[in-house]
SEKOLZA-486695 format. One line per 3 residues: their letters; for each residue x, y, z of C-alpha. Coordinates in pm, 1 decimal. Example, Ala and Ser with C-alpha at 12.3 -4.5 7.8 and 13.67 -1.06 7.14 Angstrom:
# SEKOLZA-486695
as = 1230.0/-450.0/780.0  1367.0/-106.0/714.0 $
***
This chain:
# SEKOLZA-486695
mnk = 706.4/-352.9/-2711.3  360.3/-503.6/-2655.1  280.1/-755.8/-2397.2 $
ktl = 275.8/-1047.1/-2654.3  615.6/-962.6/-2793.9  748.2/-906.8/-2440.0 $
sla = 605.8/-1246.1/-2309.4  741.5/-1444.0/-2618.8  1085.6/-1281.0/-2588.9 $
vll = 1109.5/-1392.5/-2227.9  987.0/-1740.8/-2300.3  1244.5/-1792.8/-2578.8 $
alv = 1509.5/-1667.1/-2337.5  1411.1/-1911.4/-2063.1  1402.3/-2195.7/-2300.9 $
ats = 1737.2/-2119.2/-2435.8  1879.6/-2081.2/-2106.6  1720.5/-2428.2/-2003.3 $
ana = 1860.8/-2597.4/-2311.4  2212.3/-2459.0/-2266.6  2227.7/-2576.3/-1905.5 $
ndn = 2079.3/-2925.7/-1893.5  2426.6/-3032.5/-1739.6  2384.8/-2796.9/-1441.4 $
ssn = 2295.8/-3044.0/-1150.5  2281.1/-2746.0/-898.3  1973.3/-2724.6/-698.0 $
tyq = 2024.1/-2352.5/-611.5  1941.1/-2037.5/-796.9  1996.3/-1661.7/-740.9 $
hea = 1796.1/-1525.0/-1037.1  1416.1/-1570.8/-1078.9  1191.0/-1445.6/-1354.2 $
nvt = 813.8/-1483.0/-1413.8  561.4/-1405.2/-1695.3  211.0/-1416.7/-1546.1 $
fgs = -137.0/-1388.6/-1648.4  -427.1/-1349.8/-1400.5  -802.3/-1302.0/-1462.8 $
htd = -1151.9/-1414.9/-1361.5  -1366.6/-1652.9/-1557.8  -1665.8/-1411.8/-1536.0 $
nfd = -1470.4/-1151.8/-1723.9  -1174.5/-1310.4/-1866.7  -1054.5/-1034.9/-2096.8 $
ngl = -1004.6/-799.3/-1810.4  -693.4/-953.9/-1668.5  -353.8/-869.5/-1572.0 $
wsl = -16.1/-936.1/-1755.6  281.5/-923.5/-1531.9  672.6/-969.7/-1589.6 $
dyr = 880.7/-973.4/-1271.2  1256.8/-1034.5/-1183.2  1425.7/-1101.4/-857.8 $
fyf = 1790.5/-1129.8/-755.4  1892.8/-1293.1/-440.9  2232.2/-1214.4/-291.9 $
spv = 2294.2/-1564.5/-167.5  2191.2/-1897.2/-338.2  1845.5/-2019.7/-281.4 $
dtd = 1792.0/-2391.4/-226.1  1500.4/-2549.0/-420.0  1514.6/-2859.3/-188.0 $
ngp = 1410.6/-2631.3/100.8  1047.9/-2684.0/120.8  775.8/-2640.9/-166.9 $
yal = 893.5/-2484.7/-495.0  664.5/-2185.3/-458.4  796.9/-2096.8/-115.2 $
ngf = 1172.7/-2139.6/-185.0  1232.4/-1768.5/-187.0  1049.6/-1708.3/141.9 $
laq = 1214.4/-1994.7/323.0  1565.8/-1875.0/202.8  1549.5/-1573.3/433.3 $
esn = 1809.3/-1399.1/213.8  1852.5/-1035.7/93.4  1704.2/-969.4/-238.2 $
lga = 1614.6/-697.7/-505.9  1303.7/-713.0/-728.9  1135.7/-534.2/-1007.3 $
qya = 798.0/-576.3/-1172.5  609.7/-440.8/-1478.4  228.5/-519.6/-1528.5 $
qir = -42.1/-416.2/-1768.3  -382.7/-385.9/-1620.2  -669.5/-444.1/-1843.5 $
tld = -936.0/-364.5/-1587.9  -808.3/-9.0/-1602.8  -785.2/-8.3/-1988.1 $
nsa = -422.2/-115.1/-2027.7  -279.3/92.2/-1748.4  64.0/18.1/-1640.1 $
lyr = 223.4/-70.4/-1314.2  593.1/-39.5/-1231.1  745.6/-169.6/-901.3 $
idg = 1082.5/-197.3/-753.3  1156.3/-339.2/-407.6  1426.4/-475.5/-191.7 $
tyv = 1483.6/-672.6/142.6  1804.4/-656.5/343.8  1846.7/-940.4/621.1 $
ins = 2075.9/-846.8/894.6  2293.3/-1138.4/1063.7  2065.7/-1119.7/1377.8 $
kwf = 1769.4/-1227.2/1156.7  1612.8/-894.1/1165.4  1521.3/-761.0/812.5 $
vaa = 1422.1/-425.7/657.5  1229.4/-391.1/324.5  1138.8/-89.4/93.2 $
nyn = 930.3/-63.9/-213.8  816.7/198.2/-474.6  513.2/163.7/-714.3 $
evd = 401.2/384.1/-994.9  72.1/344.9/-1179.8  33.1/516.6/-1527.1 $
fdd = -343.4/548.7/-1614.7  -438.4/514.0/-1963.9  -791.7/619.9/-1913.4 $
ega = -894.3/691.8/-2263.9  -1243.2/549.2/-2298.5  -1217.0/409.8/-1946.4 $
lii = -1449.5/482.9/-1643.6  -1187.6/618.5/-1401.1  -1309.8/861.7/-1133.4 $
sla = -962.2/1000.1/-1060.5  -832.9/1260.3/-1296.3  -476.1/1167.2/-1217.9 $
ddm = -247.7/1057.0/-1495.8  -51.1/858.5/-1254.0  -36.2/731.0/-897.6 $
sey = 281.7/669.9/-680.4  317.0/480.5/-369.9  602.1/381.5/-129.4 $
gfs = 640.5/151.2/168.0  876.9/32.4/444.7  872.4/-286.5/652.6 $
lgy = 1065.1/-407.2/944.4  1051.7/-781.4/1044.3  1221.3/-1048.5/1227.2 $
yfn = 1269.5/-1428.1/1133.5  1183.9/-1594.1/1470.8  1257.3/-1955.8/1333.3 $
pts = 1404.9/-2085.3/1008.9  1052.6/-2103.7/852.9  864.5/-1808.5/1013.1 $
efs = 857.5/-1425.4/1010.1  683.8/-1139.4/1186.5  672.5/-798.9/1023.5 $
lsy = 535.2/-433.4/1048.8  473.8/-231.3/738.6  381.1/126.2/646.9 $
qag = 249.5/205.4/288.3  162.3/542.2/152.9  35.0/672.3/-182.6 $
sas = -103.1/982.6/-350.2  -260.6/1098.7/-674.4  -366.9/1428.5/-813.8 $
gss = -488.7/1562.1/-1146.8  -702.6/1813.1/-1341.9  -889.3/1865.8/-1669.7 $
sfd = -1058.2/2156.3/-1842.7  -1275.1/2209.1/-2154.5  -1417.2/2526.1/-2319.7 $
ndi = -1640.9/2580.1/-2628.3  -1929.1/2807.8/-2722.3  -2166.6/2601.4/-2528.2 $
ysh = -2013.4/2562.5/-2192.8  -1669.8/2560.3/-2001.0  -1584.8/2286.5/-1759.1 $
sas = -1286.0/2251.5/-1532.2  -1227.6/1980.8/-1259.1  -961.5/1862.2/-1029.0 $
ses = -904.2/1554.2/-784.5  -660.8/1453.1/-514.3  -630.7/1140.9/-322.8 $
dnk = -408.1/1018.4/-37.0  -391.5/686.2/140.7  -201.0/536.3/429.8 $
kys = -191.7/173.7/535.4  -39.7/26.8/837.9  0.8/-352.5/863.2 $
aqv = 120.6/-636.0/1086.7  155.4/-1001.6/958.2  282.5/-1341.5/1064.7 $
hsf = 386.7/-1600.7/790.3  486.9/-1935.8/906.6  557.9/-2267.3/720.5 $
vpl = 518.4/-2596.5/927.1  709.6/-2904.7/767.3  525.1/-3235.8/797.4 $
asf = 668.2/-3584.0/797.5  408.8/-3740.7/559.1  341.0/-3420.6/335.9 $
sgl = 543.8/-3131.7/241.9  389.7/-2900.2/499.1  150.3/-2634.7/610.2 $
dfl = 164.3/-2257.3/520.0  -12.4/-2006.9/732.3  -51.6/-1632.5/691.8 $
akw = -222.5/-1391.0/925.1  -250.6/-1016.9/844.8  -418.1/-707.2/979.2 $
syi = -423.2/-378.4/797.4  -549.1/-27.2/876.5  -607.7/191.0/584.6 $
dss = -666.9/578.9/622.4  -776.6/731.1/293.2  -917.9/1059.9/162.5 $
ydy = -1040.6/1178.4/-173.0  -1129.0/1548.4/-278.0  -1291.5/1642.3/-594.5 $
sre = -1407.3/1989.2/-723.6  -1582.6/2085.5/-1041.9  -1679.7/2400.2/-1199.7 $
mtd = -1908.6/2440.2/-1515.4  -2045.8/2747.9/-1689.9  -2342.4/2710.6/-1917.1 $
kts = -2329.1/2963.0/-2205.5  -2643.6/2871.3/-2372.0  -2878.4/3094.5/-2182.0 $
nei = -2893.1/3487.3/-2172.0  -2709.2/3471.8/-1834.3  -2405.5/3270.1/-1753.2 $
ier = -2499.0/3011.0/-1488.7  -2216.9/2863.3/-1287.0  -2271.2/2514.8/-1134.9 $
nyq = -2000.4/2435.7/-876.7  -1956.1/2095.9/-718.1  -1729.9/1991.9/-449.7 $
skt = -1691.9/1652.5/-253.8  -1465.4/1517.9/17.5  -1463.7/1161.5/139.5 $
dsd = -1262.6/1023.9/429.1  -1251.3/642.0/506.7  -1107.0/434.7/781.5 $
nni = -1088.0/62.3/708.0  -968.8/-235.4/912.5  -899.9/-548.5/716.2 $
vnl = -809.6/-901.4/842.8  -682.4/-1178.8/614.6  -630.0/-1533.9/716.5 $
tad = -507.3/-1805.5/476.2  -388.3/-2167.9/518.0  -237.8/-2379.4/237.8 $
wyi = -175.9/-2746.0/256.6  122.4/-2857.2/48.0  54.7/-3219.6/-32.3 $
tks = 366.1/-3237.5/-235.0  651.8/-2980.1/-332.0  428.6/-2886.4/-627.0 $
wsv = 65.8/-2913.8/-538.3  -127.2/-2733.7/-282.7  -498.7/-2673.1/-170.4 $
gag = -589.2/-2393.0/57.0  -854.3/-2192.2/240.0  -886.4/-1816.4/313.5 $
ylw = -1092.9/-1575.7/532.6  -1128.7/-1209.5/473.9  -1301.7/-957.5/710.1 $
gqy = -1331.5/-591.3/647.8  -1478.1/-304.2/859.3  -1550.0/19.8/671.7 $
dtk = -1628.5/365.9/815.5  -1681.7/635.0/556.2  -1780.7/999.1/588.5 $
shy = -1862.2/1213.2/294.4  -1929.5/1593.0/238.7  -2098.6/1721.2/-75.9 $
vnp = -2142.1/2096.0/-169.0  -2339.5/2206.4/-476.9  -2581.1/2487.6/-563.9 $
dgd = -2868.9/2285.7/-404.4  -2723.1/2277.5/-81.8  -2464.0/2123.4/165.7 $
yqf = -2494.7/1742.1/230.2  -2310.3/1522.6/471.6  -2333.0/1130.8/478.9 $
shd = -2174.6/862.5/682.6  -2158.6/487.8/639.2  -2034.2/212.7/867.4 $
dsn = -2045.0/-149.6/758.0  -1857.2/-477.1/772.8  -1839.0/-794.6/564.7 $
ssy = -1665.3/-1115.4/538.5  -1588.2/-1369.4/270.0  -1434.7/-1718.1/240.7 $
sis = -1235.9/-1876.3/-43.6  -1084.4/-2206.8/-136.2  -793.5/-2253.0/-385.7 $
tsy = -549.2/-2483.8/-542.5  -221.8/-2433.7/-723.6  29.8/-2670.9/-894.9 $
wwq = 408.9/-2609.0/-984.6  515.9/-2805.1/-1283.3  889.3/-2826.5/-1279.3 $
isq = 957.1/-2894.1/-1644.7  1334.1/-2879.3/-1632.8  1623.0/-2778.2/-1400.1 $
lfa = 1545.2/-2419.5/-1469.2  1210.5/-2403.2/-1632.4  870.9/-2442.7/-1464.0 $
anf = 493.7/-2359.4/-1512.0  255.0/-2258.6/-1247.2  -119.1/-2287.6/-1238.6 $
saa = -371.3/-2165.0/-975.6  -755.8/-2138.0/-919.9  -955.1/-1987.2/-646.9 $
kqf = -1325.7/-1961.5/-563.3  -1481.7/-1686.9/-335.3  -1792.4/-1724.3/-114.9 $
gld = -1999.5/-1505.5/113.9  -1982.3/-1182.6/-64.9  -2297.0/-964.2/-61.5 $
gdn = -2458.3/-786.7/-367.4  -2541.1/-843.7/-722.7  -2192.6/-798.4/-845.9 $
tpd = -2048.0/-1099.7/-666.1  -1860.9/-1307.7/-917.8  -1986.1/-1665.6/-975.5 $
gfa = -1678.0/-1804.8/-1147.4  -1321.9/-1870.6/-1052.8  -1012.1/-1647.4/-1018.7 $
iga = -735.1/-1821.0/-1224.4  -375.7/-1759.0/-1291.9  -94.2/-1904.9/-1508.3 $
sin = 270.2/-1827.6/-1511.5  611.6/-1928.5/-1676.0  896.9/-1932.5/-1429.3 $
grf = 1277.1/-1933.0/-1492.5  1543.0/-1993.0/-1217.7  1925.8/-1990.4/-1274.6 $
***
């Protein structure tokens, strides 16, 4: 089933559910599904299609804060699943499952597992891996009815190989990558009397990653067989700080601002027939963003979401000039 057929099927199901439940006056839900498209105006075709579903073990009240934050403010145990197609990686697919269990003492634990299947035919992907797997765990605490603090650990790996042989040359290559991420974050919503409220997020992450690549090539066109061997190893330690604030003017409309800072320390080691080389690079940068989003509650169970963001302060010729945009269809019942 392609993404257009899948999206149409979900939309028809949501419309049918909404039409058959107009007499449902409840302001709570336990099931939530979204069909989402996200992209950038500079390269609109290279976007992401996503279908996700979440089940809450206890009803979620839509009168509790902004529509977009109902799930967060509920502080309830839940299970979720997601499928996404990533056009930037030539239609590669992401699969994700996750769950959160909330204890009566307001402590909570969460876990997730992700799998990315690379469809790299004709795409420029350095890794030789056919897929990449990742898993993570979180431990957190709800320190008031609208706020949480959490610590997280995420780990992922990928490996792969390729080979080719003809009368001119033979070629073989292999790659392996590993990454570990440690994070701490505070997320808090502050209700306001005249407006819906302010939503704050502060997050720090430390990422430790490594990438190994080796290649062997034999040239058969000369009288002598010449072997060209190449090996590389790259280790990177990164610190990233992300701060965001969103002002919910109403339950549906918000405007926000964000700050992103990153510090990157990379060490690389290359070995080839010409010699042995080592390089290191230490750098930091920061960027700012402004954003807005709107939640259109079409009916009791049916909504549409729209968002746009603009980033500033990035260095380099590849800095995007346009806007990041997103649109989704939401169903709750």
